[in-house]
N, C-alpha and C positions, 0 to 999 in steps of 0.2 A: 486653511489647510490645503496643502499642495495636492493637486490632482493630475493624473496623466491619462492618456488615451491608450487603452490596452485592448487587444483583440483576442487574446487567449491566455490561459494559465494552465500549463500541462504538467501533470504529476507523474512521478516515477520515470523520469527521463534518464537514460543511461548513455546518451550520445552527445550531451552538451556540456561536457566537463567531467571531472572525477566523481566516482560514486553515483549514488542515486540522487537525482536532482529534481527540483521544481523549476520549470522554465516559464518565465514571464515574457510574453510577446508584446513589445511596444508597437504601436501603429504609426506608420509614417517612415519613409526611407528616401534619401536623396538620389539613390540609384534606381535604374529601371533595367535590371539584368534580364536578358531575354529568357534565361532558364530559371528564373525565380520560381521556387515552389511554394512560396507564401505570398501570392499576389494580393491577398487581402491585407497584407502589412505595408503595402506601398503607399497608399493614400493616407494622409493624416486625419481624414474625417471618417465618420461611420459610413458603412456601405451596406446596401441590401444584398443578401446572398440568397440565391434561389437554386435549390438542389432538385433538378427535374426528376431524378430517379425516385425521389420520395413523394412526389406530388400525386395525389389521388383525384385531381380535378374536381374537387367538391364545390368550388366557387365561393367559399367562405371569404377568402381574401379579396376577391373582386367586389363582393357586396360591401365589405367593410371599408374599402378604400374610398375616401371622400373626394380625392383628387382624380379619380378614374385613371390611375396610373397602371392598373392591373386589369387585363382582359382575359377571359377564357379563350383558349386556342384549341386546335385539334389535338395536339399532344402537350398537355400541361397548360401553362399560362404564358402570356406575353406581358412584358413590363416596359413601360415608357419611363425610363430612368430620369428623364428631364422633368417629368411631372412629379416624380416621387419626392416627398418631403422628409423621408426617413423617420416618420412618426412611430413606426413599429407596430401599428394596429394590425397589419396583415399577419405579422409573425405571431402575434398573441392569439389570433383566432385559428391559425393553421393547425389542424389536428394531427398532421403527419410530420411536423417539424421540417417542412420543405423550405420554409422561409425563415430567415433570421437576420439580425443586424450584427455585422462585424464591426466591433469597436464600441467601447464603453468607457466613460470617465470614471476612474476609480481613485480613491484617496490612498495616501501612503498607508494609512491604518488598515484599509480594506485589503490591500495587496499583502501586507505583512501578516494579517490574520490567515491568509491562505498559505503563505510560506511556512508559518509556524506550525501548521497542522502536521507537517511531515518531518518535524525536527528529529524524531526517533530514527527515521530512515537515514537522515544525514549523518547522525552520530555513529550509527552502526556501519555505514558504508564509506565514510569519508566524503560524503556528498555535500550538497548545499543548494544554493539558488543560482540560476543562470538568467541573465537579462539579455533577451534576444529581440528579434523583430522580423520585419522592419529594421529600424536603426534606433537603439536606445539613446544615442548621443544627440538625436534631434529633440529630445525632451530632457535637457541637461539638469534643470532644477529638480524635476521629479526623480530622475535617476540618482542624482547626488543624495537626495533625501532618503531614498530607499537604501542605497549603499551605506550611508551613515548609520541607519537604524540596524542594518544587518551586522555591521561591525560591533555595535553595542551589544548585540545578542550573540556574538561569536558564531555567526553563520557564514560559512565559506561562500565567497562570491566569485562568479565568472561573468565576464562581459563578452558577448558575441557581437562583433562590430565589423563594419566595412571600412572603418577608419576615415571616412569622409566627414570631417568636422574641424572646426577651428582648433588650433593647438592648445589654446588656453582652456578649452572645455576638457580635453583629455588630461591636461596637467592637473586640473582641479579634482578629478575623480580617481586618478590612477593609484593613489596610495590606499584607496578603499577597495581596490579590485585585486583578488588573489591570483586569478588567471585570466589572461586575455586570449580569446579565440579570435584571431585577426584574419580576415579574408584577404587573400591575394588571388586575382583572377587572370589578368592579362598584363604583361609587362609593356607591350607596345602601346604608347599613349593614344595614337590614332585609332587603333583597333579597340582599345578600352572604351573610348568615347562612343564608338559605333555600337558596341554590345551592352553598354551600361548607361550611356547617356551622359557620362562625366569623365573628366580627365583623371588620370591616376596619380598626378604629381603630388597633390596634397596627401593622398593615401600613403604613398611611399615615403614622403617626408615625415609624416607622423609616425610611421612604423620605425624609421631610423631613430628618431628621437626617443620613442617609447622604449626601444631596445637598450638604450643607454641608462634607463632608470632602474635597472635591476628588478623589474617586474617579470613574472613568469609569462611567457608568450608561446602560444601554439598557433601555427599557421594553418588555416583551412584553405585547401586548394580544390575547387570543384573541377572535375575532369569532364569537359564538354567536347565530345568528338567533333572534329573538323573546325573547332573554334579556338580552343586553347591547349590541345594536347599535342601540338606539333613540336618537333625537335627544338626549334628556336625558343619558343615560349617556355617549354619545360626546363631547358638548360639555363635560360636567363633568370627564371624564377629561382631555381636552385642556387645559382651563383649569387644572387642578391641575398637570399635568406642565409646562406652560409657565411656571409660577411657580417652578419648581425650578432650582437651579444644577447644572451638570455633567451634565445629562441630554443624551446625544448624539442620541438618536432614539427613535422608537416603532416597533417591529416588529409589524405586524398578522399574526396567526396564524389563518388561516381554519379554522373548525371542520371536522373530517373524521370519518368513521365507522370509521376503521381500528381503533379500540380495541374495537369491539363484540365481536369474536371473543375478545378477551382476557378480557372479563367472563365469557363463556360458559366459557372454559377454567378459570376460577377458581370457577365455580359461583356467580357474583354477578349480581344483576339490573342491567340497564342502563336508566337513567331517561330517556334522550333518544332512544329508538328512533324517534320520530316526527319528529325534527328533521332537516332536510336541510342540507347544506353551503351557505354563502352563495353567491350568484351573483357573477360578476365585477363586475357593475354595483353590487351591494351593497357589495362590498369597496372599489370605487372611490369610492363615496359616503362611506364612513367615512374613507377616506384624505384626500379633499378637505376634509371638515369639520375634521379635525384639523390639516391643513396651514394652515387659516385662522388658527390661533393661532401661526403662525411656527415650527412644529415640523417637523423632518425626519421623514418617515414612509415606511417601507419595507414591502412586502408579503413576508411570509416572514421569514427570518433574514438578509436581505441588508443 
């Protein structure tokens, strides 16, 4: 039975495709975007999450940890992540749910059971399931099995992807995907490498090919002040998208700082702590410039 690494299944989502949806978050991503608001989805393996704001410093976790990876500190606890074996014992005894393990192996059957629970909402709203992450294409066999079963059950499918995958992987699954939410971030390859850790050549090449397949595609464009909202990148992005077939619209996703606490909970540094969210006028300016290329542009996931 195929299993995949999942870090969350979120119900009643209205921003990840049409209608009311269940979003399944795959763990693992080939990119390391500086603004990522789901850092727990980057690593392919389980991770220990510590929410300091919930900690009551009872010491239960420290006493339970056989590897002595957890110690009581003045404000909360300190974690030696090199010692941690991710056994989960600490999270099981934590009375305030301050500790948890992000990432769990689930079977196709287990994920489908969660998806099926909300079928009534899908049918009433024109919704369905969205596979997101992380990057679902990093687990192609598991993703393909889920898509296949959803098609058998007549459940609408959306794939939220960064597009960084071998072309044959996309070719294999594309007929089972009703809508692609395809991320475009930065057109300049050197700059893309700096802020995501990868070249954008494969991403752009895959999008061109996908656009020829008559699949419905919506572009997701995160608006990050001082990084990708400059005139050149906005215009080059709009120019590229306007040249593609079957692209329905561009969704502008304003940068937000909600992910900062997640980085802290994982013991990871956050690189954009000085960046502030774009102003409404800044977003409006990006929208108007892109619309000048004859593209339908929406703010958010609308």
